[in-house]
C-alpha positions as CSV (number, residue, x, y, z in Angstrom):
1,M,170.4,-2.3,15.1
2,P,168.7,-3.9,12.1
3,D,169.7,-2.8,8.6
4,A,167.4,-0.3,6.9
5,T,165.0,-1.6,4.3
6,I,164.6,-0.1,0.8
7,H,161.2,1.1,-0.3
8,T,160.3,1.4,-3.9
9,Q,157.4,0.9,-6.3
10,G,156.7,-1.8,-8.9
11,R,154.1,-2.7,-11.5
12,I,152.5,-6.2,-11.4
13,L,153.3,-8.3,-14.5
14,E,151.5,-11.5,-13.4
15,Q,150.2,-13.4,-10.5
16,A,152.5,-16.3,-9.6
17,G,150.5,-17.8,-6.7
18,P,147.9,-16.9,-4.1
19,V,150.3,-14.4,-2.4
20,L,153.0,-14.1,-5.0
21,Y,153.4,-11.7,-7.9
22,R,156.0,-11.1,-10.6
23,V,156.7,-7.3,-10.4
24,S,158.7,-5.0,-12.6
25,L,160.8,-2.3,-10.8
26,P,161.3,1.2,-12.2
27,N,164.8,0.2,-13.4
28,G,163.3,-2.7,-15.4
29,K,164.4,-5.5,-13.1
30,I,161.8,-8.2,-12.7
31,I,161.4,-9.7,-9.2
32,L,159.1,-11.9,-7.2
33,A,157.1,-10.1,-4.5
34,H,154.9,-11.6,-1.8
35,L,152.1,-10.1,0.3
36,S,153.0,-8.9,3.8
37,K,151.5,-10.9,6.6
38,R,148.9,-8.1,7.2
39,L,147.8,-8.1,3.5
40,A,147.7,-11.9,3.4
41,D,145.5,-12.0,6.5
42,E,143.2,-9.4,4.9
43,Q,143.2,-11.6,1.7
44,A,144.2,-8.7,-0.4
45,T,144.4,-9.2,-4.2
46,F,145.9,-7.0,-6.9
47,A,145.5,-7.0,-10.7
48,V,148.0,-7.0,-13.5
49,G,149.2,-3.5,-14.1
50,D,148.6,-2.3,-10.5
51,M,151.3,-0.2,-8.9
52,L,152.6,-1.5,-5.5
53,L,154.6,-0.1,-2.7
54,L,157.4,-2.7,-2.1
55,E,160.0,-3.3,0.6
56,L,163.4,-4.9,-0.2
57,T,166.2,-5.8,2.1
58,P,169.8,-4.8,1.3
59,Y,170.7,-8.5,1.2
60,D,168.3,-9.7,-1.5
61,F,167.2,-7.6,-4.5
62,D,165.4,-10.5,-6.1
63,T,162.4,-10.7,-3.7
64,A,160.3,-8.0,-2.0
65,R,157.5,-7.7,0.4
66,I,154.3,-6.0,-0.8
67,L,153.2,-3.3,1.7
68,G,150.2,-2.1,-0.3
69,A,149.0,-0.4,-3.4
70,A,151.0,2.7,-4.4
71,S,149.0,5.9,-4.1
72,L,149.2,8.8,-6.5
73,A,151.2,10.7,-3.9
74,D,153.7,7.9,-3.7
75,A,154.1,8.0,-7.5
76,E,154.7,11.7,-7.6
77,T,157.3,11.5,-4.8
78,A,159.1,8.7,-6.7
79,E,159.2,10.9,-9.9
80,D,160.6,13.9,-8.0
81,H,163.6,11.8,-6.8
82,T,164.5,10.5,-10.3
């Protein structure tokens, strides 16, 4: 059984490449995040300051996969758990 992934949110600080973004997590840690295959195929782009829904593995907390833009409901859920 594969290990569970960690889902969180982050705010884009800068674009580091066509599919790479430097993102700040809620705890202040800055990581590198890349578009998921689906978003890359759709040629999705995000702007500095956008909130994203991210997926991290329990083995690497320095990189994340971008699952999409975080919705208002996602933000409220995250605030309820802090």
